[in-house]
N, C-alpha and C positions, 0 to 999 in steps of 0.2 A: 341590966344589958339584955341590949338586942344578937341575933347571930350574925347580922352585917356589923353592929358595933364591934364586935370581937374581931369580925375579916381583917377592919376595918385598922384597927389597935395592931394585930397582930401583922397583915402589910405595911406595915408605917415600922413597926421591931423590925422586922425581915429586911427592911429597905436599909434603915439604919445601921442594924449591923452589917452588909453586905457591904456598907462604909467602909467601915467600920476594917472587917476583915481587906477588904483587897491594899487599904491607905496601907496597915501593918504589914502587910507582902511586898508592896513595894516603897516601905523603908531596910524594908530587911533585902529586897537585893542589895534596892543605892548602900546601905553600909556594909554589902560584903562585896560589891563591885569597886565601892571607896578602899577598903581593906587590901585586897587583890592588889590597887593596882599602887599602891602603900608600899606593902612588904615588895614591888618587886621592885620600886624604886630606890627605896634603900639596900637594895642588895644589889641594883648597877653601885649603884652609890660605894657601896665596898669595894666593888671588884676593881673600877674605876681607882679607889685608893690605894686598893694594893697590889693593880699591872705602875703604876706611880711606881712605888716603894722598891720591885720587885726591874720596873727598871733602872731606878739609882743605885740600887748595888747590882747588876749587872756589868753597870757601865763599874760602878768603886770599882768593879774586882777584874775589869778586864785591864784597868790602865795600874793595877796591882802588878800585869806582866805576866812569869814562869813561875812557876809552882804553885799556883792558886785556879780554882779551874770555876765558871760557873755550868753546875748537870743538868740547871734545866727548870721548869717554873715551878712543881708540882714533885716533890722526892718527897721521899717518908724516906722517914729516917727511925734506925729501933736502937737506942741508948738503954742498954738493962728488958726493964719490964717494962720502957717506955720509947711508946713507939710518934712519935711526929710528923705533921705536914709540911 
């Protein structure tokens, strides 16, 4: 095999290797973007559902009248060694 043939083979290999490298990079970026978007949407759905539950609880406590209180949306309670939010 001549030097020219070796250079052609090497150039051929390098072009394919570069294409594959760029494809991997694009796939990784796309998957990362998709995962970030998905986690954001999941968090958003959870917060919306939490908001609905808290709104219903607040309404219920207000209907009960005197002797009951709605302290706040996220308050820490400690009972013995356990802490709840």
